[in-house]
N, C-alpha and C positions, 0 to 999 in steps of 0.2 A: 450258316446251318448248317453244322454235322452233321453225319449218319454214319452209323455203326454198324457193322452185319457181325456176325461169330454161328462159331462151331466150331464141332470137335470134328477133331483128326487122329492116329496114330503115326509114332517114328517109329525107325526099321528096327527098334527092340522092340515094341510092342508095344508101349507106355501110352496110354495118350493126352492129350495138349490141349485145350483150347485155343483157339486163332478170332484176332479177331481186327479187321478192317476200318479204320477208322477214317473220311473221307469229311474235310474244312477243306470247302474250299478245291481247290485247284490241288491241292495235299492228301497223297495216302498217306498214314502210316499204319504199320502193321507190330504187332505187339501178339505176346502167346502167355498163356500161364500153365502151369501143371499141377496147381495144385488150389484145394479151397483157400487159403491159407497164406499163401504166395503170391509174391507182387510180381506183376504186367510187368516184364521185358521186352525188348527189340526181338522179332522176329524177322528172317531174312535167307538169303533174298528169296520172297513165296514160289512155289512149286505151282508146275503150270494144271496141279488137282487143285489146289490154292487160289488162283485166279479162274477156272474154272467154278468153282466154289462159289466165288465172289459175283461171276455175273451169274449166276443163275437164281442170290439169292437178290440179285439189284434187278433180275427181271421178275420177280414175282411181286418187287415192292411196286411198279411200277406201275401195271394198271389199274392199283387200290389208289392208283396218289398219292403213297408214299413218300415215293421218287420222283423229279421231273426231271425229262426225257434231257437236256441239260446235264443235269448229274451222273447220271446215268454215261452221256456222252463225254463225259470230262473221269471216268471211270475206266470206259475202253479205250482214252487219249494218254491215258497212264501205265497201261501196260507195254513193258520194255520188247521192242522186239517185234 
């Protein structure tokens, strides 16, 4: 089962874009989209703020049982460093 997490971020120029992290099994893919009618494109490498946002979104879903502890462990294991 796949799980998607999404939020808005801002680049150094001040323009906003949407970030999406998708967890499928033991694989995490990062994509971004600049505007409403633009296609999703690969995003990376994710920043520390992106990882913090992902962990925050995952922690919110865990108590409501929208995310299993196994999936949360997989996300934490996939973070480099």
